[in-house]
N, C-alpha and C positions, 0 to 999 in steps of 0.2 A: 654362331654358324658354320664360321669362318673354322675354330677349333675342330670343328666333326672334320671339317674336309680333309684338313692336313692328318685328323688321326687316320680316318678310313684311307687314307692315300698311303702311310706310314701300313698299315696292316694288310695292304695288296703290295706292296712292295714284300714287306717280310714273307708274304705268301708265297710269292713269285719264285722265289730261288728253292723251295723245296723241293727239286727234281721231280715235284709228279704236275701231268698237264689236265687240265681241268675239262675233264669230260664228263661231269656229275657223278663221277668216283674216281678214286687215287689209281693212276695207271703213272709207273715210276718208266720216268724218259731217261734215266742217265743210268738204267742198272747195265748188265752185259747183254749181251744179244740172247741168250739162254734165257735170262730171269727175265726179260721183257716177253719175251716170246712165251713164255712157260706162262706168265702171269697171265696174257691174252687169252691163251689156251684153257687158261682157269676160269677166267668168267665167263667168256661165251659156252662152255658146258653148263655153267649154274647158271644161266643165261636162260639157256636151251630148256636145260630141266623146269624152270620157272614159267618157260614157254608152253612147257606140256602139262604143266600144274593148271595152265591162264583156261586150257582148253575145253575144261570143261564148264567154264561159265558162257561161253559163246557169247563175248561179249564184243560188238564190232567196233565200236570206240578202241577199244585196245589192237585188235587187228589191223583197223586205219593207220593209227598212231606209229606202229610198227614197219607198215609199209610207207610211209610218210618220211617218219624220222630216220629210216632204215634203207632208205632209196639207195642211196649210194654205194653204201657196201654192199645190198644185196646185190647190185650191178657189178660188183669186185667178185665173190664169193659166184657168182651166174659165170661171167668171163672164163676165172681161174676153173672153174670145175667142166667147163665147155672144152677150154683147151686140152684139160687132162683126160677128156673122153673121145676126142677126134686125135690126141698123141696115142691113146691106147688102143686107139679102131684099127683092124686090119684091114676096112674097108679104104678108101678116099683118100685124097690128099693129104699130108701133114699141115699143120697151120703155118702159115708164116710168122716169122717175128713180128712185122711190122703189119699183119693185119690189124686192120681195125677192131673188129667184131675181139677180138682178142688182146690186143693192145695193154688193158690195162693188166695181164696177168703175163706181159712178157717177163717178170721174174720168179714166178709162181714155175716151180718143179714138178714136174709131174711124177707120180708115185706111178709105180712100173705096174703093167697088165697084171695081174691075177696069174695067170699063165707061167708069166712069165717069173716070178718070185721067187723060184724054187731051182731057178737055173742061176 
């Protein structure tokens, strides 16, 4: 039994230096900024296509798992998009950098307003 423990720890040590973060899929953490970001974008687009396919099955268990396991990510997405809407709004005050509701999105650069993109 002790031999199995040693071989398991050796296997885990070998896999720990492969440059990938264990998220249930392979995410390269040693690539360049653009490689890493493009991998995330590609994975999210592929996953969104898969979610659109799931819709036809109306499986509430899938939806509940998505909402439960993705809660932290969805909070980040909501915060970033909220900051962007407020930044591009011509009404109301600009979002403050340290505002609690958008503090997660502090480093998210908002896209320009559609009307401002041609200038």
